[in-house]
C-alpha positions as CSV (number, residue, x, y, z in Angstrom):
1,X,6.4,-13.5,46.6
2,X,7.3,-10.8,44.3
3,X,3.9,-11.6,42.8
4,X,1.7,-10.6,45.6
5,X,4.0,-7.5,46.4
6,X,3.4,-6.3,43.1
7,X,-0.4,-7.1,43.6
8,X,-0.6,-5.3,46.8
9,X,1.5,-1.8,45.2
10,X,-1.4,-2.4,43.0
11,X,-3.8,-2.0,45.1
12,X,-2.1,0.5,47.1
13,X,-2.0,2.4,43.3
14,X,-5.2,2.3,43.0
15,X,-6.7,3.0,46.0
16,X,-4.6,6.5,45.6
17,X,-6.1,7.7,42.2
18,X,-9.8,7.1,43.6
19,X,-9.2,9.1,46.4
20,X,-7.8,11.9,44.3
21,X,-11.1,11.3,41.6
22,X,-13.1,11.7,44.6
23,X,-11.2,14.9,45.5
24,X,-11.2,16.1,42.0
25,X,-14.7,15.8,41.7
26,X,-15.8,17.3,45.2
27,X,-13.6,20.4,44.1
28,X,-15.6,20.4,40.4
29,X,-12.6,19.4,38.6
30,X,-14.3,17.0,36.2
31,X,-11.5,16.4,33.5
32,X,-9.0,15.7,36.3
33,X,-11.6,13.2,37.6
34,X,-12.5,11.6,34.5
35,X,-8.8,10.9,33.8
36,X,-7.8,9.8,37.7
37,X,-10.8,7.5,36.8
38,X,-9.6,5.7,33.6
39,X,-6.1,5.4,35.3
40,X,-7.8,3.8,38.3
41,X,-9.8,1.5,35.8
42,X,-6.8,0.6,33.7
43,X,-4.7,-0.6,37.1
44,X,-7.6,-2.5,38.2
45,X,-7.5,-4.5,35.1
46,X,-3.2,-5.3,36.2
47,X,-4.6,-6.1,39.3
48,X,-6.9,-8.4,38.4
49,X,-4.5,-10.0,36.2
50,X,-2.1,-10.3,38.6
51,X,-4.3,-12.0,40.6
52,X,-5.3,-14.5,38.0
53,X,-1.7,-15.2,37.6
54,X,-1.5,-15.9,41.3
55,X,-4.4,-18.2,41.5
56,X,-2.4,-20.2,38.3
57,X,0.7,-20.4,40.2
58,X,-1.3,-21.7,43.7
59,X,-2.9,-24.8,41.2
60,X,0.2,-25.8,40.0
61,X,1.6,-25.9,43.7
62,X,-0.9,-28.0,44.7
63,X,-1.0,-30.2,41.8
64,X,3.1,-31.0,42.5
65,X,2.2,-31.6,46.4
66,X,0.2,-35.0,45.1
67,X,3.6,-36.2,43.2
68,X,4.4,-39.8,44.2
69,X,7.2,-40.9,46.5
70,X,9.1,-42.3,43.3
71,X,8.8,-39.4,41.2
72,X,10.4,-37.4,44.1
73,X,13.3,-39.8,45.1
74,X,13.7,-39.9,40.9
75,X,14.2,-35.9,40.9
76,X,16.6,-35.6,44.4
77,X,18.6,-38.6,42.3
78,X,18.8,-37.0,38.9
79,X,19.0,-33.3,40.7
80,X,23.0,-33.6,40.5
81,X,23.7,-34.0,36.8
82,X,20.6,-32.4,35.9
83,X,22.6,-28.8,36.9
84,X,25.1,-29.7,34.7
85,X,23.3,-31.4,31.3
86,X,19.9,-29.9,31.7
87,X,19.5,-26.3,29.6
88,X,18.6,-23.3,31.7
89,X,18.0,-21.0,28.8
90,X,14.7,-19.2,28.7
91,X,13.4,-17.2,26.2
92,X,12.9,-13.9,27.7
93,X,10.7,-11.7,24.9
94,X,10.8,-7.6,26.3
95,X,7.7,-5.1,26.0
96,X,8.3,-3.9,22.3
97,X,9.2,-0.3,22.2
98,X,8.6,2.7,19.1
99,X,11.3,4.4,17.8
100,X,10.4,6.9,14.7
101,X,12.1,6.2,11.6
102,X,11.9,9.1,8.8
103,X,8.3,8.8,8.1
104,X,7.5,5.6,9.4
105,X,6.7,4.5,13.5
106,X,8.9,1.1,13.9
107,X,7.8,-1.4,16.7
108,X,10.7,-3.0,18.0
109,X,11.3,-6.1,20.6
110,X,14.1,-7.7,21.9
111,X,14.0,-11.2,22.7
112,X,16.8,-12.4,25.0
113,X,17.9,-16.0,25.6
114,X,19.5,-15.8,29.2
115,X,21.2,-19.2,30.1
116,X,22.3,-20.0,26.6
117,X,25.7,-21.6,26.8
118,X,25.7,-22.5,30.7
119,X,25.0,-26.5,30.7
120,X,27.5,-29.1,28.8
121,X,24.3,-30.2,27.0
122,X,24.3,-27.7,23.9
123,X,21.6,-29.4,21.8
124,X,18.6,-28.6,24.3
125,X,19.7,-25.1,24.2
126,X,19.5,-25.5,20.8
127,X,16.3,-27.0,21.1
128,X,14.7,-24.6,22.9
129,X,15.5,-21.4,20.8
130,X,14.4,-23.1,17.5
131,X,11.0,-24.3,18.8
132,X,10.8,-20.8,19.7
133,X,11.1,-19.9,16.3
134,X,9.2,-23.0,14.5
135,X,6.5,-21.8,17.0
136,X,5.7,-18.5,15.9
137,X,6.2,-19.5,12.3
138,X,3.6,-22.0,13.0
139,X,1.8,-18.7,15.2
140,X,2.0,-17.0,11.5
141,X,0.8,-20.0,9.0
142,X,-2.5,-20.2,11.9
143,X,-2.8,-16.6,11.7
144,X,-2.8,-16.7,7.8
145,X,-4.7,-20.0,7.2
146,X,-7.6,-19.0,9.5
147,X,-11.0,-18.9,8.3
148,X,-11.7,-15.6,10.8
149,X,-11.5,-12.0,9.4
150,X,-8.3,-11.0,8.3
151,X,-6.3,-8.1,6.6
152,X,-3.3,-9.9,4.3
153,X,-1.3,-6.6,4.5
154,X,-1.3,-6.2,8.3
155,X,-0.8,-10.3,8.6
156,X,2.8,-9.7,5.9
157,X,3.4,-6.2,7.6
158,X,3.1,-7.0,11.2
159,X,4.2,-10.4,11.8
160,X,5.6,-11.6,15.1
161,X,8.6,-13.8,13.6
162,X,12.2,-12.6,14.3
163,X,14.0,-10.6,11.9
164,X,16.9,-10.0,13.1
165,X,19.6,-12.3,15.1
166,X,22.1,-10.4,16.6
167,X,25.0,-13.1,17.7
168,X,27.5,-12.0,19.8
169,X,30.9,-14.1,19.7
170,X,33.6,-13.8,22.1
171,X,37.1,-12.3,20.9
172,X,39.7,-13.9,20.1
173,X,38.4,-17.3,19.7
174,X,35.5,-18.8,17.8
175,X,34.3,-21.5,19.5
176,X,32.2,-24.7,17.9
177,X,28.7,-23.8,20.0
178,X,29.1,-20.8,17.7
179,X,29.3,-22.2,14.5
180,X,26.8,-25.3,15.5
181,X,24.5,-22.7,16.5
182,X,23.8,-20.7,13.8
183,X,24.5,-23.7,11.0
184,X,21.3,-24.6,13.2
185,X,19.4,-21.0,12.7
186,X,20.7,-19.3,9.6
187,X,18.4,-21.3,7.6
188,X,15.5,-19.9,9.7
189,X,16.3,-16.6,11.2
190,X,19.1,-13.6,9.2
191,X,22.1,-13.8,11.5
192,X,24.3,-11.0,11.9
193,X,27.2,-12.2,13.8
194,X,28.7,-9.7,15.7
195,X,32.8,-9.7,18.4
196,X,31.4,-8.5,21.8
197,X,34.4,-6.4,23.5
198,X,36.7,-5.8,20.6
199,X,38.6,-3.3,22.8
200,X,40.5,-6.4,24.0
201,X,41.8,-6.6,20.9
202,X,44.4,-4.5,18.6
203,X,43.7,-3.5,15.0
204,X,45.8,-6.0,13.5
205,X,43.9,-8.8,15.6
206,X,40.4,-7.7,14.9
207,X,41.3,-7.8,11.7
208,X,42.9,-11.6,11.6
209,X,40.1,-12.3,13.5
210,X,37.6,-11.4,11.0
211,X,38.8,-12.6,8.3
212,X,39.2,-16.0,10.1
213,X,35.6,-15.7,11.1
214,X,34.4,-15.4,7.7
215,X,36.6,-18.1,6.2
216,X,34.8,-20.0,8.8
217,X,31.5,-19.3,8.3
218,X,32.0,-19.8,4.5
219,X,33.4,-23.4,5.0
220,X,30.5,-24.4,7.0
221,X,27.6,-23.4,4.4
222,X,26.6,-20.7,7.1
223,X,24.7,-17.7,5.7
224,X,25.3,-14.3,7.5
225,X,22.6,-11.7,6.7
226,X,24.5,-9.3,4.3
227,X,23.5,-5.5,3.8
228,X,22.9,-3.5,0.8
229,X,26.6,-3.0,-0.4
230,X,25.8,0.8,-1.8
231,X,24.8,1.5,2.0
232,X,27.8,0.3,3.2
233,X,29.8,1.8,0.6
234,X,28.0,5.1,1.5
235,X,28.8,5.0,4.8
236,X,32.0,3.9,4.5
237,X,33.3,7.2,2.6
238,X,31.3,9.0,5.3
239,X,33.3,7.7,8.5
240,X,35.8,7.0,6.2
241,X,36.3,3.5,7.7
242,X,36.1,0.1,6.3
243,X,33.3,-2.2,7.1
244,X,33.7,-5.9,6.7
245,X,31.6,-8.3,8.8
246,X,31.7,-9.9,11.9
247,X,30.4,-6.2,13.1
248,X,33.5,-5.7,16.2
249,X,31.5,-3.4,18.7
250,X,32.2,-1.9,22.5
251,X,29.3,-1.6,24.6
252,X,29.5,1.6,27.9
253,X,27.3,2.5,30.5
254,X,29.1,4.8,31.6
255,X,28.1,8.3,30.7
256,X,30.3,11.1,30.4
257,X,30.5,14.9,29.3
258,X,32.9,15.7,26.3
259,X,32.5,19.3,25.3
260,X,28.6,19.5,26.4
261,X,27.9,16.5,24.6
262,X,26.8,13.2,26.6
263,X,29.4,10.1,25.3
264,X,29.6,6.8,26.3
265,X,33.3,5.3,26.6
266,X,35.3,2.8,28.6
267,X,38.2,4.3,30.2
268,X,41.6,2.6,30.5
269,X,45.4,4.2,32.1
270,X,46.4,4.7,28.4
271,X,43.5,5.9,27.4
272,X,39.6,6.2,26.4
273,X,37.4,4.0,24.2
274,X,34.6,5.5,22.1
275,X,31.5,3.6,21.6
276,X,29.8,6.4,19.6
277,X,33.4,6.5,17.2
278,X,33.4,4.8,14.5
279,X,37.4,4.4,14.5
280,X,37.3,2.7,18.1
281,X,33.9,1.0,17.3
282,X,31.4,-0.8,14.5
283,X,28.5,-0.3,16.4
284,X,27.4,3.3,15.1
285,X,27.4,1.6,11.6
286,X,25.4,-0.9,12.7
287,X,23.1,0.8,14.4
288,X,22.5,3.1,11.4
289,X,22.3,0.0,9.2
290,X,19.7,-1.2,11.2
291,X,17.5,0.9,12.5
292,X,17.7,4.1,10.3
293,X,19.3,3.8,6.5
294,X,15.6,1.4,5.8
295,X,17.9,-1.8,6.1
296,X,14.8,-3.2,8.0
297,X,12.7,-3.2,5.9
298,X,15.3,-5.7,3.5
299,X,14.9,-7.2,6.9
300,X,11.4,-8.5,6.9
301,X,11.5,-8.7,3.2
302,X,14.6,-11.3,3.5
303,X,12.5,-13.0,7.1
304,X,9.3,-13.1,4.8
305,X,10.9,-15.4,2.1
306,X,12.6,-17.6,5.0
307,X,9.7,-18.2,6.1
308,X,7.8,-19.1,2.9
309,X,10.3,-21.3,2.3
310,X,9.9,-22.8,5.6
311,X,6.1,-23.0,5.0
312,X,6.4,-24.7,1.0
313,X,9.3,-27.4,2.3
314,X,6.6,-28.4,5.8
315,X,4.7,-31.1,4.0
316,X,1.2,-32.1,5.2
317,X,2.3,-35.1,6.8
318,X,4.9,-33.4,8.8
319,X,2.3,-31.7,10.0
320,X,-0.4,-34.2,10.7
321,X,3.0,-36.3,13.1
322,X,3.6,-33.1,14.6
323,X,0.4,-32.2,15.7
324,X,-0.2,-36.0,16.7
325,X,2.9,-35.9,19.0
326,X,2.1,-32.9,20.4
327,X,-1.0,-34.3,21.3
328,X,0.0,-37.7,22.5
329,X,2.4,-35.8,24.4
330,X,-0.3,-33.6,26.2
331,X,-2.3,-36.8,26.3
332,X,-0.1,-39.0,28.6
333,X,1.1,-36.6,30.6
334,X,-2.1,-35.6,31.5
335,X,-3.1,-39.7,32.1
336,X,-0.2,-39.6,33.9
337,X,-1.2,-36.3,36.4
338,X,-4.6,-37.8,36.7
339,X,-3.1,-41.9,37.9
340,X,-0.7,-40.4,40.2
341,X,-3.2,-38.5,41.8
342,X,-5.9,-41.2,41.9
343,X,-3.2,-43.6,43.3
344,X,-2.1,-41.4,45.6
345,X,-6.4,-40.9,47.2
346,X,-7.2,-44.7,46.7
347,X,-4.1,-45.3,49.4
348,X,-5.2,-42.6,51.8
349,X,-8.9,-43.6,51.2
350,X,-7.7,-47.8,51.5
351,X,-5.1,-47.0,54.7
352,X,-8.1,-45.1,56.7
353,X,-10.9,-47.3,56.1
354,X,-8.7,-50.2,57.0
355,X,-8.2,-48.1,60.5
356,X,-11.9,-47.6,61.3
357,X,-12.9,-51.3,60.2
358,X,-10.3,-53.1,61.2
359,X,-9.8,-55.3,59.0
360,X,-6.3,-56.0,56.6
361,X,-5.7,-53.8,53.9
362,X,-5.0,-57.4,51.3
363,X,-8.9,-58.6,52.2
364,X,-10.1,-55.4,52.0
365,X,-9.2,-54.9,48.3
366,X,-9.8,-58.0,47.5
367,X,-13.6,-57.8,48.8
368,X,-13.6,-53.9,46.6
369,X,-12.2,-56.3,43.9
370,X,-14.6,-58.5,43.5
371,X,-17.4,-55.2,44.3
372,X,-16.3,-54.2,40.9
373,X,-16.3,-57.1,39.4
374,X,-19.9,-57.4,39.9
375,X,-21.0,-54.4,39.4
376,X,-19.0,-54.2,35.9
377,X,-21.2,-57.4,34.5
378,X,-23.7,-54.6,33.5
379,X,-21.4,-52.0,31.5
380,X,-19.9,-55.2,30.0
381,X,-23.4,-55.9,28.3
382,X,-24.1,-52.7,27.3
383,X,-20.1,-52.3,25.6
384,X,-20.4,-55.6,23.8
385,X,-23.8,-54.3,22.5
386,X,-22.5,-51.1,21.1
387,X,-19.7,-53.1,19.5
388,X,-22.0,-55.2,17.9
389,X,-24.6,-52.5,17.0
390,X,-24.4,-51.8,13.1
391,X,-25.3,-48.1,13.0
392,X,-27.1,-47.7,9.4
393,X,-26.7,-43.7,10.0
394,X,-23.4,-43.8,8.6
395,X,-24.0,-44.5,5.0
396,X,-27.1,-41.9,4.9
397,X,-24.1,-39.2,6.4
398,X,-22.5,-40.6,3.4
399,X,-25.5,-40.0,1.2
400,X,-26.4,-36.7,2.3
401,X,-23.0,-35.1,2.3
402,X,-22.9,-36.6,-1.0
403,X,-25.8,-34.8,-2.6
404,X,-24.7,-31.8,-0.7
405,X,-21.1,-32.0,-2.7
406,X,-23.6,-32.5,-6.0
407,X,-25.5,-29.7,-4.9
408,X,-22.4,-27.5,-4.6
409,X,-20.8,-28.3,-8.0
410,X,-24.2,-27.8,-9.6
411,X,-23.8,-23.9,-8.3
412,X,-20.4,-23.2,-9.2
413,X,-21.2,-24.2,-12.5
414,X,-24.1,-22.0,-12.7
415,X,-22.1,-19.5,-11.4
416,X,-19.5,-19.8,-13.9
417,X,-21.9,-19.5,-17.0
418,X,-23.6,-16.5,-15.7
419,X,-20.5,-15.2,-15.2
420,X,-19.5,-15.8,-18.6
421,X,-22.5,-14.4,-19.8
422,X,-22.2,-11.4,-18.1
423,X,-18.5,-10.6,-19.1
424,X,-20.2,-11.6,-23.0
425,X,-22.9,-9.2,-22.1
426,X,-20.4,-6.8,-21.4
427,X,-17.9,-7.3,-23.8
428,X,-20.4,-6.4,-26.7
429,X,-21.3,-3.2,-24.6
430,X,-17.8,-2.2,-24.6
431,X,-17.5,-2.6,-28.2
432,X,-20.6,-1.1,-29.1
433,X,-19.6,1.9,-26.9
434,X,-16.2,2.3,-28.8
435,X,-17.9,2.1,-32.3
436,X,-20.4,5.3,-31.2
437,X,-17.8,7.0,-30.1
438,X,-15.4,6.8,-33.7
439,X,-18.7,7.8,-35.4
440,X,-19.0,10.6,-32.9
441,X,-15.6,11.4,-33.7
442,X,-16.0,10.9,-37.6
443,X,-19.2,13.2,-37.4
444,X,-17.4,15.9,-35.5
445,X,-14.2,16.4,-37.8
446,X,-16.8,16.2,-40.9
447,X,-18.3,19.3,-39.3
448,X,-15.4,21.0,-38.6
449,X,-14.1,20.6,-42.2
450,X,-17.4,21.9,-43.9
451,X,-17.0,25.0,-41.1
452,X,-14.1,25.6,-42.3
453,X,-14.9,25.9,-46.2
454,X,-17.6,28.0,-45.1
455,X,-15.6,30.6,-43.5
456,X,-13.2,30.6,-46.8
457,X,-16.5,30.7,-49.2
458,X,-17.9,34.3,-47.0
459,X,-14.4,35.7,-47.2
460,X,-14.1,35.5,-50.6
461,X,-17.9,36.9,-51.3
462,X,-17.0,39.6,-48.8
463,X,-13.1,40.7,-51.1
464,X,-15.9,40.2,-54.6
465,X,-18.1,42.8,-52.7
466,X,-15.3,45.1,-52.1
467,X,-13.9,45.0,-55.3
468,X,-17.5,45.9,-57.0
469,X,-17.3,48.6,-54.7
470,X,-13.9,49.7,-56.1
471,X,-15.3,49.5,-59.5
472,X,-18.3,52.0,-58.8
473,X,-15.8,54.2,-57.4
474,X,-13.8,54.8,-60.4
475,X,-17.0,54.6,-62.3
476,X,-18.1,58.2,-61.0
477,X,-14.3,59.6,-61.2
478,X,-14.4,58.8,-65.0
479,X,-17.7,60.2,-65.3
480,X,-16.9,63.1,-63.8
481,X,-13.7,63.7,-65.6
482,X,-15.6,63.0,-69.0
483,X,-18.0,65.8,-68.2
484,X,-15.1,68.1,-67.7
485,X,-13.4,67.2,-70.5
486,X,-16.7,67.4,-72.3
487,X,-17.4,71.0,-71.2
488,X,-13.4,72.3,-72.1
489,X,-13.6,70.9,-76.0
490,X,-17.5,72.4,-76.0
491,X,-15.6,76.0,-74.9
492,X,-12.9,75.8,-77.1
493,X,-14.7,74.9,-80.5
494,X,-17.3,77.6,-79.5
495,X,-14.3,79.5,-79.3
496,X,-12.7,78.2,-82.3
497,X,-15.7,78.6,-85.0
498,X,-18.1,81.1,-83.2
499,X,-16.2,84.6,-82.9
500,X,-18.8,86.4,-83.9
501,X,-21.2,84.8,-82.0
502,X,-23.1,85.9,-78.9
503,X,-21.4,83.5,-76.6
504,X,-23.5,83.7,-73.2
505,X,-26.8,82.3,-74.7
506,X,-24.7,79.6,-76.1
507,X,-22.6,79.0,-72.9
508,X,-25.9,78.9,-70.4
509,X,-27.6,76.5,-73.2
510,X,-24.4,74.0,-73.2
511,X,-24.6,73.8,-69.1
512,X,-27.9,73.1,-69.0
513,X,-27.1,70.3,-70.9
514,X,-24.4,69.2,-69.1
515,X,-26.2,69.6,-66.0
516,X,-28.9,67.7,-67.1
517,X,-26.3,65.4,-68.7
518,X,-24.3,65.2,-65.3
519,X,-27.7,64.6,-63.0
520,X,-28.4,61.9,-65.5
521,X,-25.5,60.2,-64.9
522,X,-25.1,60.5,-61.2
523,X,-28.9,59.7,-60.8
524,X,-27.8,56.5,-62.9
525,X,-24.7,55.8,-60.4
526,X,-26.5,56.7,-57.4
527,X,-29.0,54.1,-58.4
528,X,-26.2,51.5,-59.5
529,X,-23.8,51.6,-56.1
530,X,-27.7,51.0,-54.1
531,X,-28.3,48.1,-55.9
532,X,-24.8,46.9,-55.8
533,X,-24.6,47.6,-51.5
534,X,-27.9,46.4,-51.8
535,X,-26.8,43.0,-53.3
536,X,-23.9,43.1,-51.5
537,X,-25.5,42.8,-48.3
538,X,-28.1,40.8,-48.9
539,X,-25.8,38.2,-49.9
540,X,-23.7,38.7,-46.7
541,X,-26.7,38.3,-44.7
542,X,-27.8,35.5,-46.7
543,X,-24.5,33.6,-46.3
544,X,-24.7,34.4,-42.9
545,X,-28.5,33.3,-41.8
546,X,-27.7,29.9,-44.1
547,X,-24.6,29.5,-41.7
548,X,-25.9,29.9,-38.3
549,X,-29.7,28.0,-38.7
550,X,-28.5,25.1,-41.3
551,X,-25.4,22.6,-41.3
552,X,-22.3,23.9,-43.5
553,X,-22.6,21.6,-46.4
554,X,-20.6,21.5,-49.8
555,X,-23.7,22.0,-51.5
556,X,-25.2,25.3,-49.6
557,X,-21.5,26.9,-50.0
558,X,-21.9,26.4,-53.5
559,X,-25.5,27.6,-53.4
560,X,-24.1,30.9,-52.0
561,X,-21.5,31.4,-54.0
562,X,-23.5,31.1,-57.1
563,X,-25.9,33.6,-55.8
564,X,-23.3,35.7,-55.5
565,X,-22.1,35.2,-58.6
566,X,-25.3,35.7,-60.4
567,X,-25.8,39.4,-58.6
568,X,-22.0,40.2,-59.7
569,X,-22.5,39.7,-63.1
570,X,-26.2,41.1,-63.2
571,X,-24.4,44.1,-61.8
572,X,-21.9,44.4,-65.0
573,X,-24.3,43.9,-67.3
574,X,-26.2,46.5,-66.4
575,X,-23.1,48.7,-66.4
576,X,-22.6,48.1,-70.0
577,X,-26.0,48.2,-71.1
578,X,-26.1,51.7,-70.2
579,X,-22.6,52.2,-71.7
580,X,-24.4,51.1,-74.9
581,X,-27.0,53.2,-74.6
582,X,-25.1,56.0,-74.6
583,X,-25.7,57.5,-71.1
584,X,-21.4,58.6,-70.7
585,X,-21.5,60.2,-74.1
586,X,-22.0,64.1,-74.1
587,X,-22.8,66.2,-77.4
588,X,-22.0,69.9,-78.3
589,X,-24.7,72.1,-78.8
590,X,-25.0,75.0,-81.0
C-alpha cells in the first residue's frame, strides 16, 4: 500500500511538471520548459521503477498462494518460537551524501542494522551482518578480477567496503553479546567502540568503565581501530582533555540558541549537558578524527589491508565450495517450489476430472500411471541409445585445444624473441647516442681552449704594436733634440773661432744644412712610422681574418706570432741601418 501511494504521488508530480512545461512553452519560456521536461523525465523513470517493484511484489504474493497446507501448518506451529529465536536484524544502507573535506569531496554512506540484539539467537544476527560484509568483499573481488574494462585506481579508491564500524556500548556494563560480536567482526572491519549516553555516568565512573572495556578487549584479543597518536595528542592539547578509547559521547536532537549560536544539549534539573562541549562529550573529537583530520584516508588504507588479508586467506577450494553450496541451495529451493506448485495443480486437476467423469480418483490415477508408462517406452529407448553412444567429438576437441595451446605458446615465444631483439637494438642505439654526445662535448671543449689561446696571442701582438709606436715617438723626440744640440754647438763654435768672420752667410748656410738634415730625418721618420703602422695594421687584420674565417689551432696561432715578430724585427733592422749610415749625424759648416 505504501508503494502504491508513492507511485500515485510520483504520477501526480509528473503530471504537474508536464503542465508547467506546456504553459512555459506557450509563453515562449523555452529554458524553463526544457528544465521542466528534464524533471518530468526523471520522475517518469522513478515511476517506472516503482511500477516494476510493485509487479515483483505481486508475483511474490502469487507464489506464496501455492504453498501447501503442511507448510502453512508448520509456519503456524513455529511462529511463536520464531518470535523469540528468529533473527530480526536487517542491514539497511541509506542513500549516500557528500561532504567537503579540504580539497576533497567525501562521499559517505551510512549502513544501519535495525533489530540487532532483539532476539535470543544472536548467532543468526552475527551471520546476517558478517554475510553482508563478506558479500561486499566478494563484490569487490569480482569487480577486480572481471575481464571487463576497468579503472584500477577507481576500484581501489571508490570501493563499496565498510571502512569503519561505530559499535555503541550501553553505559555501566559490557555485555557478552558485545564482546562476541566484536570478536567475530574485528578481523574484517575497523571497529571503533563508543559508549552511548555517557551523561548517565559520573566522571569517575566513566574513566573506570573505559579502563574495564579496554582490559576486556585486550583479554579477548579484539583489536579496535586506533587513530593517529600525533593527531590525538594535538587535539588533547587544543581541547585540554585526555582522549582514550572507548569514546564516551552524548547525543541530542534538542536545538537551543546560546549567544546567537545553535547548540544541541540535554537539559537536566541540575544543569545542561552539551554534546558539542569537549568537557562533556567526546563527540566533537571523534567527529574531527573521522571526518576532518584526514583519518578517513587511514581508515580506507586499513580496510584495504583487511580486504587483502581476506582475499589471500580465501583459497580456491573454499571459493568453489561456497559457490557450490549456494548454487545447490538455490537449485533445491527452486525444485521445492516447482514440486509444490505441480502437486497442487495436479491434485486440483485430478479432483476436477474425477468429478466430471464420475470415476474414483484411485482408478483414474492407476489409468494415468499406465498411460504414462506406455508413453515413456520410446523416451527410455532414446535415453538408452544416448547413454550407449560414444561421442567421438570429445577427443577431437581435446586435440584442437592442444593445437590452440601450442599455437599460443609459439606466438608467445616469437613475441618474446621480437621483444628481446628490439630491446637489444634500443640499447645499442642508446650507447651510440651517448658516445656521439661525449665526442661532441670533447670537441666543444677543445674549440673553447683554442679560442682562448688565439685571444691571448692577439692581445699580445696588439701590445707589441703599441710598444713599436712608442719607440717611434721616442726616436722623433731624440732626432729633434739632436738637431737643436747641433745647432747650438755650431753657433758656439762659430762665435768662439770666427769672431772676425761675417756670421750671416755662415748662419744662413748652417740654417740651410740644418733644415736639409731635419727634412731628411723627418721624411725618414714619417716613412718608418707609416711602415710600422701599416705592418701592425696588416698583422692585426690578418690575425682577425684568420680568427673569423678559419678554425683556430695551435699552428695557426704560432704562424700569426711569427709573422708579427718578423715585421717587428725588419722595422728594428731598418732603424739600425739608418743610424749606421749617419742619417742622425749633423756635420758643422765653416
